[in-house]
C-alpha positions, 0 to 999 in steps of 0.5 A: 622168625621170618621165612622169606623167598628168594626175591625177597618176599615174607611168605609168613612172618610168625613163625616158632621153631618146633625142633625138641622130640616132643614140640615136632609131635605136639605141633599144632594140635592145641591150637584151634587155629591160625592167624595169617602170617603165623605157624610153625617149624618143624626141624627136622622133619621129612613128613607131617600128619594132620591127625587131631588137628582142628584146621586145614593147613598148608605145608612148605618141605625145605631141604638143608639147602633152603631149597623147597622141596613141595608145597601142600596147600589146604591139607584137612585135618586125618591126612599124612603127607608124603614122606620127603627124605631129602626135606630138612624143615617143614613150615606149617601155615594156616590153610589157604594162606599160601595161595600159590605164592611160593614154588618147587624149587625156589631158594627161602631163607629163615630170617632170625634163625640161628 
């Protein structure tokens, strides 16, 4: 699955959907890192944690109408994000990958979302 911005730019191209309770709970915990463009989509998700993680992540909080609510870059392990009640999807990718390429308020879409 891919995350694409409102200009057609691919933000991440190797995303896996985690939409079960166990999938969201474990998230990236079993991973030792991510390649550029790789990551997960948590659905539903209004807040993330990086407890027990082994690497930094970038996080995008997205509303049900596919607007970017917040972007948090380079979150280290052992942190808790703010709670975003309007978020439906949360995308987690490798830390320092986004580098300002996506902003709050932008529209996005998932290609390959069923």
